[in-house]
C-alpha positions as CSV (number, residue, x, y, z in Angstrom):
1,X,-186.3,146.0,-1.0
2,X,-184.5,143.0,-2.4
3,X,-184.5,139.5,-1.0
4,X,-181.6,138.9,1.4
5,X,-180.6,136.6,4.2
6,X,-179.6,139.7,6.4
7,X,-182.2,140.8,8.9
8,X,-182.7,143.9,11.0
9,X,-179.8,144.2,13.4
10,X,-177.3,142.2,11.2
11,X,-173.7,143.2,11.5
12,X,-171.7,142.7,8.3
13,X,-168.0,142.7,7.6
14,X,-167.6,144.9,4.5
15,X,-165.1,146.7,2.2
16,X,-166.7,150.1,3.1
17,X,-165.6,152.8,0.6
18,X,-163.3,155.6,1.7
19,X,-164.2,159.2,1.2
20,X,-161.3,159.7,-1.3
21,X,-162.5,156.8,-3.4
22,X,-166.3,156.8,-2.8
23,X,-167.3,154.3,-5.5
24,X,-164.5,151.7,-4.8
25,X,-164.2,149.2,-2.0
26,X,-162.0,150.2,0.9
27,X,-158.8,148.3,1.4
28,X,-159.6,147.2,4.9
29,X,-162.7,145.5,6.2
30,X,-165.1,147.3,8.6
31,X,-167.9,146.0,10.7
32,X,-171.0,147.7,9.4
33,X,-174.6,147.8,10.5
34,X,-177.0,146.5,7.9
35,X,-179.8,148.9,7.0
36,X,-181.5,147.5,4.0
37,X,-181.0,145.7,0.7
38,X,-182.0,146.9,-2.8
39,X,-182.1,145.6,-6.3
40,X,-180.8,148.1,-8.8
41,X,-180.4,147.1,-12.4
42,X,-180.9,143.4,-11.6
43,X,-178.1,143.5,-9.0
44,X,-178.3,143.2,-5.2
45,X,-176.9,146.1,-3.1
46,X,-176.7,146.6,0.6
47,X,-177.1,149.9,2.5
48,X,-174.7,149.8,5.5
49,X,-173.7,152.2,8.3
50,X,-170.0,152.6,8.8
51,X,-168.4,151.0,11.8
52,X,-165.3,152.2,13.5
53,X,-163.4,151.6,16.8
54,X,-162.3,155.2,16.8
55,X,-164.6,157.6,18.5
56,X,-163.4,161.2,18.6
57,X,-164.7,164.8,18.7
58,X,-164.6,165.4,14.9
59,X,-166.6,162.2,14.4
60,X,-169.2,163.2,16.9
61,X,-169.4,166.8,15.7
62,X,-169.6,165.9,12.0
63,X,-172.5,163.5,12.6
64,X,-174.3,165.4,15.3
65,X,-173.8,162.6,17.8
66,X,-175.6,160.1,15.6
67,X,-173.3,157.3,16.7
68,X,-174.6,154.0,17.9
69,X,-171.9,152.4,20.2
70,X,-172.2,148.7,20.8
71,X,-170.0,146.5,23.1
72,X,-169.1,143.3,21.3
73,X,-170.6,141.3,24.1
74,X,-174.0,142.5,22.8
75,X,-173.3,141.1,19.3
76,X,-173.7,137.4,18.8
77,X,-172.3,135.3,16.0
78,X,-168.8,135.5,14.5
79,X,-166.2,136.9,17.0
80,X,-165.3,140.5,16.5
81,X,-161.7,141.8,16.7
82,X,-162.7,145.0,18.7
83,X,-164.4,145.4,22.1
84,X,-166.6,148.3,21.0
85,X,-167.9,149.2,17.6
86,X,-169.3,152.7,16.9
87,X,-171.8,152.6,14.0
88,X,-172.1,156.1,12.3
89,X,-175.8,156.2,11.5
90,X,-175.5,159.1,9.2
91,X,-172.6,157.6,7.2
92,X,-174.3,155.1,4.9
93,X,-173.0,153.6,1.8
94,X,-174.7,151.4,-0.7
95,X,-172.4,148.6,-1.6
96,X,-172.6,145.6,-4.0
97,X,-173.0,142.1,-2.8
98,X,-169.3,141.3,-3.6
99,X,-168.0,143.8,-1.1
100,X,-169.5,141.8,1.8
101,X,-167.4,139.1,3.5
102,X,-169.5,136.0,3.6
103,X,-167.4,134.2,6.2
104,X,-168.7,136.6,8.9
105,X,-172.1,136.5,10.4
106,X,-173.3,138.5,13.4
107,X,-176.3,140.2,14.8
108,X,-177.2,142.7,17.6
109,X,-178.2,140.5,20.5
110,X,-181.1,142.8,21.6
111,X,-183.3,143.1,18.6
112,X,-185.6,140.2,19.4
113,X,-187.9,140.8,22.4
114,X,-186.7,137.7,24.1
115,X,-183.1,138.9,23.8
116,X,-183.7,142.0,25.9
117,X,-186.6,141.2,28.2
118,X,-185.7,142.1,31.8
119,X,-182.2,143.2,30.8
120,X,-181.9,147.0,31.3
121,X,-178.7,147.3,29.2
122,X,-180.2,145.5,26.2
123,X,-183.5,147.4,26.5
124,X,-181.6,150.7,26.6
125,X,-179.5,149.7,23.5
126,X,-182.7,148.6,21.7
127,X,-184.3,152.0,22.5
128,X,-181.3,153.8,21.1
129,X,-181.3,151.6,18.0
130,X,-185.0,152.4,17.4
131,X,-184.4,156.2,17.8
132,X,-181.5,156.1,15.2
133,X,-183.2,153.6,12.8
134,X,-185.2,156.3,10.9
135,X,-181.9,158.3,10.3
136,X,-180.2,155.2,9.0
137,X,-183.1,154.5,6.6
138,X,-183.2,158.2,5.4
139,X,-179.4,158.1,4.7
140,X,-179.8,154.8,2.9
141,X,-182.5,156.3,0.6
142,X,-180.1,159.2,-0.2
143,X,-177.4,156.7,-1.0
144,X,-179.7,154.5,-3.1
145,X,-180.8,157.4,-5.1
146,X,-177.2,158.4,-5.7
147,X,-176.4,154.8,-7.0
148,X,-179.5,154.8,-9.2
149,X,-178.6,158.2,-10.7
150,X,-174.8,157.7,-11.2
151,X,-174.6,153.9,-11.6
152,X,-171.8,153.9,-9.1
153,X,-172.0,152.2,-5.7
154,X,-170.6,153.6,-2.5
155,X,-170.9,156.9,-0.7
156,X,-173.1,159.6,-2.1
157,X,-171.7,162.9,-3.4
158,X,-170.1,165.0,-0.7
159,X,-170.4,162.6,2.2
160,X,-167.5,162.8,4.7
161,X,-166.6,161.0,7.8
162,X,-164.5,163.4,9.9
């Protein structure tokens, strides 16, 4: 793991790569859930879960329901332009530092114990996050190994969204 100022539960605004151009930044920013950071060949990379406002059957089916939906009221920091963000925990890319928008800083507001104590909604969200975290970490390792092997950032191999 590389040194970073992002912590568990950070929400980043990124140029997440599209499936048709897996090693190039996407043209539109997406809110993504930070998984981990890595140093590869003396450069910092971030593993992030794709975020979308569009939740549909193909998305749920293709990712076996591994979707973490968060209302923007449960995310503190920079304001978000959508009411609910659906983080696709099995759609993880490893992106270079320069694909992250530095003018946006946010964090899930239920990671710290004091942020959820006595609040059933936040406790439930945290429990769901904890259940999905191992999947995010596993997918991040697949993506990191892909970057190490190919030298190209982005989505590994045959990864598809819908």
